[in-house]
N, C-alpha and C positions, 0 to 999 in steps of 0.2 A: 334412611333405611331403604333397602331394596324392596321394590314392590313386585309381587309375582305377576302382575299384569303387564310388565314391561318386557317386550320381546328383545332379544339380543341378536343383532345381525351376525351371521357367520363371518369370521375373520380368517385371513390366510395365515399360513405359517409365517412367523416373523422374518423379516429380511435378515436379521442377525443369525437366526437359526439356519436359513437357507444358505447364507454365506459360509457358515461354519462347516457345512457338510461338504462343500466343494463340488465342482462339476462332475468329477469322476464317480463320486458316491451317489449322485442323483441321476445320472444318465441312464443307467440300466433299469431301475424301477420306473422311471418316468416313461421310458420307451415301452415297457411292458404294460403299465397301467394307464398311461396318459397323465397329464399334469393335474387335471381336476381330481381324479381318483387318488393319485398319490398324495395330494394335499389332504384329502379326507382321511387317508390311512395314517398320515403323520399326526393329524389332530386327534384321531381316535386312540392312537398308541399313547400319546401323552395323557389322554383322558384316563386310560387304564393306570398309568403311573400315579396320577392324582388320586384316583380312587384307592389305590393301595396305600398311599400316604395317610388318607383319612380313615382307613380301616373299613372301607366300603366293599370289602371282598371277603371271601370265605375259602381260603386256601386255593382251590382250583375251580370253585363254583362262582356263580353270579356273572352278569354280562352287561356290556354296554354295546349298543349297535348304532350304526349310521347308514342311512339310505344313500346309495350311489346316485348322484344327480343325473337325471335323464334316463334312468333305467326303468321307469314305469312302462315304457313302450316296448321293452324287450320281452322275450318269451319268459314267462314265469315271474315277470317283474311286479313290483320293483325288486332290485337286488340290494342286499345290504351286507355290511361288513360285521363280523363277529369274531370273538377270540376263539382260538382252537382249544378244545378241552384238554386239560393236562398242564397248561402253563399257568404259573402264578401271574397275578396282574403286573407285578414288577418285572416279569420276563417278557411281556408282550412287546413286540416291535411292529413297525409299520408294515413290514413285508411278511410277518408271520400270520397276519389276519386272514381269516377265511372270507370268501365272497360267496354268498348263497342266494337262492331265490325263494319265493314263497311256497314252492313245492318241497323245499328241503333239500334240493339238489345243490351240491357244492360245485360252483362255477370255477373257482380258483382256490387251491389249497394253500397258497402262500408257500413259505419256506419251512414251516413247522410240520408237525405230524398230521395236521389237517383233520382232526376228529371234531365232529359237530355234536354237542350234547343236545339230546332231544328236548329236555325241559327248557333250555335256553331258547331253542328254536320256537317252541310252542308259545312262550310268553312274548317274545319280541316280534315274531311274524304276525301275531294277532294284532299288535298295534300298527305295524308297518302296512298291513293289508287294509286296515279299517280307516286310518287317518292319513290322507295324502298330505295334510299340512305339516305333519311331524317328520323331522329328519333324524333326530336322535332319540333313542330310548335307553334309559339308565335304570337298571334294576339291581338291588342289593339286599342283603340280609343284615344290614347294620343293626347291631344288637339292641340299642335303645329304641330305634324306630320299629323294629320287628316286635319288640315288647309292647309298644303302644298299639301295634296292629292286633295284639292279643287281648286288648281290653275293649269293653263295650263303649267306653267313653270316647275312644278314638282320639283324634288330634284336638286338643283344647286350645282356645285362644289366650294363652298365658304369656306370650312373649311377642315382641315386635315382629319377629320372623314368622311366628305362627299366625298372627293376625293378617300378614300379607298373603297368606294362603287360604284364609277363611272363605268358604263358599265356592272354592275351586278344587276341592278334594273329592275324589270318587272312592267308593269302597267296593271290594269284590269278595264275595263269600269264599270261605276256605274250602278247597276241594282236595287237599292233600298235595302230593307231588304233581307238578305240572307236566305230566307225561301223556295226557289224553288230548289228542288233536281237536276233539270236539269242544274243549274248553276255550279255544280261541274265539269262537263266536260269543261266548258268555263274557270273556275278558273285554272284548271290544264293546259289548253292550254296557258293561259296568263302567268303563271309562267314559263313554258317551262322546258326543260330537265336539265338545269344547274344552273339557278339563285336560290338564296336563300333569296332574298328580293323582296317583291312586294308591290307596292302602290295600294290599292284598291281605285279608284278615288271616291271622295266625301264620303268615308267610313272610311278608316284607314289602317295601315300598317300590313304586315305579314313578319316575319322573320322565317327562318327555318335552321336547322343544323343537322349534323349527330351526334350531342350530345346536351344536354340541355345547356351546357356551350357555344357552338358556337352560338346557337339561341339567348342566352342572350346577348352575346357580340355584335352581329349584331343589336339587338334591341336597345341596349345602344348607339351604334354609330349612328344609324338612328335617334333616337329621339333627341339626342343632336344636330345632324346636322340640324334637322328641327327647333329646338328651336332657334338656332343662325340665321338660315335663316329668320325666321319670324321677329326677332328683327332687322336684317340688312335691310330687305325690308321695315319695318316700319320707320327706321331711314332715308332711302332714299326716303321715300314717295311713295314706290311702283315702282319707276323708275329704271329699271335694268341698264340703261345707267350710273347711278350714283353709281353703285356697282362694286367692284373689282372682276370680274369674270375671272379666268385664261383662256388663249387661249388654243386651242387644243394642240399646241406644248408644252406649259408649263405644261399642265395636263399630257401629256405622260411622261415628265421628272419627275414630282412629283410622279406619280404612280410607275415609275421604282425605285425611291428612297425608296418608301414604301416597295416594294417587296424585295429590297436589305436588308432593316432593318429586315425583317422577316427571310431571309435566313441566316443571321449572318455570311456572308462570305465576306463582302464588304471591310473591312480593318482590321488591327491588333487589334483594340479595340473590334470589333465584335467577332473576333475569341477568344479573352480572356474571353468574357462574353456571351457565346452562350447558357448556360444552364438555360434559363428562358423563360417564355411565358407571354407576356403582358396580353393576353386574359385570361389565367388561373388565373393569379394573380388578375385580375379584378373580376372574378367569386368568388374566395375564399374570397376576401375582402367584396363582397356583402353578401355572406353567413354569414360571421362573424358578419356583421352589424345587420342582422335580427335575428340571433341566440342570440345575446346579448340583443336585444330588446324584443323578445318574449319568449326566453328560449327554450332549446332543447325539453323538455317534451311536450311543447304546439304545436310543429310542427311535430315531429316524433312520432306520436301516432295514 
């Protein structure tokens, strides 16, 4: 089972993907953005397609953002990439992404209409400004997860995925639509200095990571946990006393087991098979899924 405590290192766009694009399709954007930013644009574009596949979008709303490496020292930095308002997630491409700064200035409008939705800017700039350790911020209104955000119970430790997140989830009080710039300070305070998952009450989830891959895995674990929780609560008629909720002692034991699984040092079987990462394989599988569906040229352009 994937443990939320495991960081996923950022990976480059696969060699197969780069080769399929050909030199002519890469030269212009790389010349415009530089190799490092173009890589981030490609990774974020495929992340939007993945989010669309899992219904982590709401027509033209919701956002995923990534910080441009090295942009902290630039004026208004750090700069980050975000989708232009008006495009569906399955329409976002690497070159259509906006590049903005913490003041809300659009540094590069990409090839699309270039409109920045204020609510998306408020939520994502809050995290990018407060947490230098985080590269990617992933926010959605996923139906089941948002429903859990509407309950006082919050995320319950009912599944393996939910247990991996226990003690690492922050909560932010509901303030209505996120159009007030002053909410950024409160969002940052609610997230805190260490957590990478936050439930915005009556609004929706945020996951973040020091890579796009980590933010994806956390969002996958969180949304799956909430979908099962909603189904379990419905089956129990909303009565928590009828649900199998592990005790504190049981949770400590389960979480320790999850940590041992990540460390790959628990027993001889772990030591023989230590060269793999569940989270990285999850990301690569999701990338293959949407690349096969949409085609490389439709995403990385």
